[in-house]
C-alpha positions in Angstrom: 0.9 44.3 135.4 0.1 46.1 138.1 -1.6 49.4 138.1 1.8 51.0 139.5 3.8 49.3 136.5 1.1 50.6 133.8 1.7 54.2 135.4 5.6 53.4 135.2 5.2 52.2 131.7 3.1 55.3 130.7 5.4 57.8 132.2 8.2 56.3 130.5 6.4 56.2 127.2 5.3 59.7 127.5 8.8 61.2 128.6 10.4 59.6 125.4 7.5 61.0 123.1 7.9 64.5 124.5 11.6 64.3 124.0 11.1 63.2 120.4 8.5 65.9 119.9 11.4 68.3 121.2 14.0 66.8 119.1 11.8 67.5 115.9 11.0 71.1 117.1 14.5 71.8 117.5 15.8 70.5 114.2 12.4 72.3 112.9 13.7 75.6 114.1 17.3 75.4 113.3 17.3 78.5 111.4 16.2 80.5 114.8 18.3 78.2 117.3 21.4 78.1 115.4 22.1 82.2 115.4 21.3 81.9 119.3 23.9 79.3 120.2 26.6 81.1 117.9 25.9 84.0 120.0 26.2 82.1 123.0 29.5 80.6 121.9 30.4 84.5 121.2 29.4 85.8 124.5 31.2 83.1 126.7 34.5 83.4 124.5 34.0 87.7 124.9 33.1 87.5 128.8 36.9 86.6 129.6 38.1 89.9 128.2 35.2 91.4 129.3 35.8 90.7 133.0 39.6 91.4 132.6 38.9 94.8 131.7 35.9 94.8 134.8 38.5 94.4 136.8 40.5 97.1 135.9 37.7 99.2 136.7 36.0 99.9 133.4 32.2 100.0 133.7 30.8 96.9 132.7 29.1 98.7 129.3 32.3 100.6 128.5 34.2 96.9 128.6 31.5 95.3 126.5 31.4 97.7 123.7 35.0 97.8 123.6 35.7 94.2 123.1 32.5 94.3 120.7 34.6 97.0 118.7 37.5 95.3 118.5 35.6 92.0 117.7 33.6 93.5 114.8 36.9 94.9 113.7 38.5 91.5 113.4 35.7 89.8 112.0 35.6 92.4 109.1 39.3 92.1 108.4 39.1 88.7 108.1 36.1 88.4 106.0 37.8 91.3 103.6 40.6 88.9 103.5 39.0 85.2 103.0 36.1 86.5 100.6 38.7 87.5 98.1 40.6 83.9 98.4 37.0 82.2 98.5 36.0 83.9 95.0 39.4 83.1 93.5 39.1 79.5 94.8 35.5 79.1 93.4 36.2 80.4 89.7 39.6 78.1 89.9 37.8 75.2 91.3 36.0 73.4 88.0 39.7 73.6 86.3 41.3 71.9 89.6 38.5 69.4 89.8 38.9 68.6 86.3 42.7 67.9 86.7 42.3 66.1 89.8 39.6 63.4 88.0 42.2 63.0 85.2 45.2 62.3 87.4 43.2 59.9 89.4 42.0 58.1 86.4 45.7 58.4 84.9 47.2 56.4 88.5 44.1 53.6 88.2 44.9 53.4 84.3 48.6 52.8 85.1 48.1 50.4 88.1 45.6 48.4 85.4 48.4 48.2 82.7 50.8 47.0 85.2 48.8 44.2 85.7 47.2 45.0 89.0 43.4 44.0 89.4 41.8 47.2 90.0 38.0 48.5 88.9 37.3 50.5 85.9 38.4 53.8 86.7 35.1 55.5 85.4 33.2 53.0 88.3 35.5 53.9 91.1 35.3 57.6 90.4 31.9 57.7 90.2 31.9 56.2 93.8 34.9 58.1 95.2 35.2 61.6 93.6 38.2 63.4 94.7 37.0 66.8 92.7 33.9 66.7 95.0 36.4 65.9 97.9 38.1 69.2 97.0 34.9 71.1 96.4 34.5 70.5 100.2 35.9 73.5 101.0 33.9 75.8 98.8 30.8 74.3 100.4 31.8 74.8 103.8 32.4 78.4 103.1 29.2 78.7 101.5 28.0 77.2 104.9 29.7 79.4 107.0 28.7 82.8 104.8 24.9 81.6 105.3 25.4 81.2 109.0 26.8 84.3 109.6 24.2 86.0 107.3 22.6 87.1 110.6 25.2 88.8 111.7 23.4 91.6 113.2 21.0 89.5 114.8 24.1 87.3 116.6 25.8 90.8 117.3 22.6 92.2 119.3 22.3 89.0 121.0 25.8 89.0 122.2 25.8 92.3 123.4 22.5 91.8 125.6 23.9 88.6 126.7 27.2 90.1 128.1 25.2 93.2 129.6 22.8 90.5 131.6 25.1 88.4 132.7 26.0 90.4 135.7 22.5 90.1 137.1 21.8 86.6 136.2 23.0 85.5 139.6 20.2 87.8 141.3 17.4 86.1 139.2 18.5 82.8 140.5 18.0 83.5 143.7 15.0 85.4 143.5 13.5 82.3 141.9 15.3 79.5 144.0 15.4 80.9 147.2 16.9 78.3 149.6 18.4 76.5 147.0 19.9 79.4 145.4 23.1 78.3 146.8 23.4 74.9 144.9 21.6 76.1 141.8 24.4 79.3 141.7 27.3 76.9 142.1 26.3 74.3 139.5 25.5 77.2 137.3 28.9 79.0 137.9 30.7 75.3 137.4 29.0 75.0 134.2 30.2 78.6 133.2 33.5 78.2 134.0 34.0 74.9 132.4 32.8 76.0 129.2 34.2 79.2 129.4 37.8 77.6 129.9 37.1 75.2 127.3 36.1 77.5 124.4 39.1 80.2 125.5 41.6 77.2 125.4 40.0 75.9 122.5 39.9 79.2 120.7 43.8 80.3 121.3 45.0 76.5 120.4 42.8 77.1 116.9 44.1 80.2 116.4 47.7 78.8 116.5 46.7 75.8 114.1 45.7 77.9 111.8 48.3 80.5 111.5 50.7 77.5 111.5 48.8 75.8 108.7 48.4 78.9 106.7 52.2 80.1 107.0 53.2 76.6 106.5 50.9 76.1 103.0 52.3 79.7 102.2 56.2 78.8 102.3 55.3 75.4 100.3 53.7 77.6 97.6 50.0 76.1 97.8 47.7 78.5 96.6 44.9 79.7 98.9 47.0 79.5 101.9 45.1 82.0 104.2 41.8 79.5 103.0 43.4 76.8 104.4 44.7 78.6 107.3 41.1 79.5 108.1 39.5 76.0 107.5 42.3 74.8 110.0 41.3 76.9 112.6 37.6 76.6 112.2 37.7 72.9 111.7 40.0 72.2 115.0 36.6 72.8 117.0 35.3 69.9 115.6 36.7 66.8 117.9 38.4 63.8 116.2 37.6 64.3 112.9 38.1 68.3 112.1 41.5 68.3 111.3 41.3 65.4 109.4 38.9 67.2 107.1 40.5 70.4 107.1 43.8 68.7 105.6 41.9 67.0 102.6 41.3 69.9 100.1 44.7 71.1 100.5 46.6 68.1 100.2 44.3 67.2 96.9 45.4 70.7 95.7 48.8 70.3 96.2 48.6 67.1 93.8 47.4 69.1 90.8 49.2 72.4 91.3 52.8 71.3 92.9 53.5 67.7 92.7 54.5 64.8 94.7 57.3 66.3 96.5 55.4 69.2 97.8 52.5 67.2 98.7 54.2 65.3 100.9 55.8 68.2 102.4 51.6 69.4 102.9 50.9 66.3 104.3 54.1 66.2 107.0 52.7 69.9 107.7 49.2 68.8 108.9 50.9 65.9 110.7 53.3 68.2 112.6 51.0 70.8 113.4 47.9 68.4 114.5 50.5 66.5 116.4 51.8 69.4 118.5 48.7 70.9 119.0 46.3 67.8 119.8 49.3 65.5 121.9 51.5 68.4 123.7 49.6 71.5 124.1 45.9 70.5 124.3 46.6 68.1 127.1 48.6 70.5 128.8 46.2 73.8 128.7 43.2 72.2 128.2 43.8 69.3 130.9 40.5 67.1 131.9 38.3 70.6 131.3 36.2 68.4 128.8 35.2 66.2 131.1 33.7 63.5 128.6 34.3 60.3 127.4 36.1 59.6 124.0 33.3 57.5 122.9 30.5 60.5 124.2 32.7 63.2 122.4 32.2 61.1 119.0 28.7 60.4 119.5 28.0 64.1 120.3 29.7 65.2 117.3 27.1 63.2 115.3 24.0 63.8 117.4 24.7 67.4 117.3 25.8 67.8 113.6 22.3 65.6 112.4 20.6 68.5 114.9 22.4 71.6 114.2 24.2 70.9 111.2 28.1 72.7 110.8 27.1 74.7 113.8 26.2 71.6 115.6 29.4 70.2 114.9 31.3 73.1 116.2 30.0 73.6 119.0 29.1 69.7 119.7 31.5 69.7 123.2 30.5 72.6 125.0 26.7 71.4 124.3 27.3 68.2 125.8 29.1 69.7 128.6 26.1 71.7 129.6 23.9 68.6 129.1 26.6 66.3 131.4 26.5 69.3 134.2 23.0 69.6 133.7 22.0 66.0 134.5 24.3 65.8 137.5 22.2 68.5 139.2 19.5 66.2 139.5 18.9 62.9 141.2 16.6 61.4 138.8 19.3 62.3 136.1 22.5 61.9 137.6 23.2 58.2 135.9 22.9 60.0 132.5 25.7 62.9 134.1 27.9 59.8 135.2 27.5 58.0 131.9 28.5 61.0 129.9 31.8 61.4 132.1 35.1 59.6 131.4 34.5 57.4 134.2 33.4 57.3 138.0 35.0 60.5 139.0 32.1 62.2 137.0 30.2 61.3 140.2 32.2 63.2 142.5 29.6 66.2 143.2 
């Protein structure tokens, strides 16, 4: 092996080792990084109404304060409504879980009595426990509550991000000098694509939540507000989020309402997700994601492992940012192309 090959191998090993060390540190510092990611998420969304108010003639500081006041008011109102539903659901959860396990055991016993070869009910229910699946909604709300426990930190970070956003291009010019135009173009492209994706996703997720909440309320399912909020929040998770949101509501309808109403709940989720996922999202979001389907799923797994629930919610915009950053350098351009849906990723 030549000296050049040894040097290249050493550089590769050091690069991989450094990458693994950074991943380990990010996972260890999850409690610090997650609030920052949430603040960045809210700041990108809030930048759209802030820029609109700024274009109408309002000073940037007044526009930021106005948007934050409206956001705080909506968040407080939503928290007050949700807290009541979450408390009632938590209190009723043990009873619902017991009834659901009894129902599942009865179905297995009925199948066995009619000559169908089924595992013993106790054994299969220990492996697949529908009661625990229903409790997912409660654990998810607890996780979200823990994440937003740093509400003041997130709020002030959003405030300073929005106030500082206007001066960031000048800082890039001062840092990069002659190369600032290229860096600014890439920066603007990242911000624009991420903002468009998050804004469109937020609106479509809100529509999803409203339709699910209203539909489950009309069917007569308890805690309709909770199911609407879960549909809104989990719609940010690509591919599987909508399915996960439907599971606890369908299981609750089995023990609360009956077979006919359960079919109605399933039909509701299928209709809403088909309408949003197959018609509205392709029309209003188009190719803004710019990621292959496989990469979207793998990014969900990776960011979820690294940052938990927040990583899953923000997996797509985080991967989009990585892709744009990779495309900005000749050394990492191959990785950006690999993340994209096809050869069109290499256009710049």
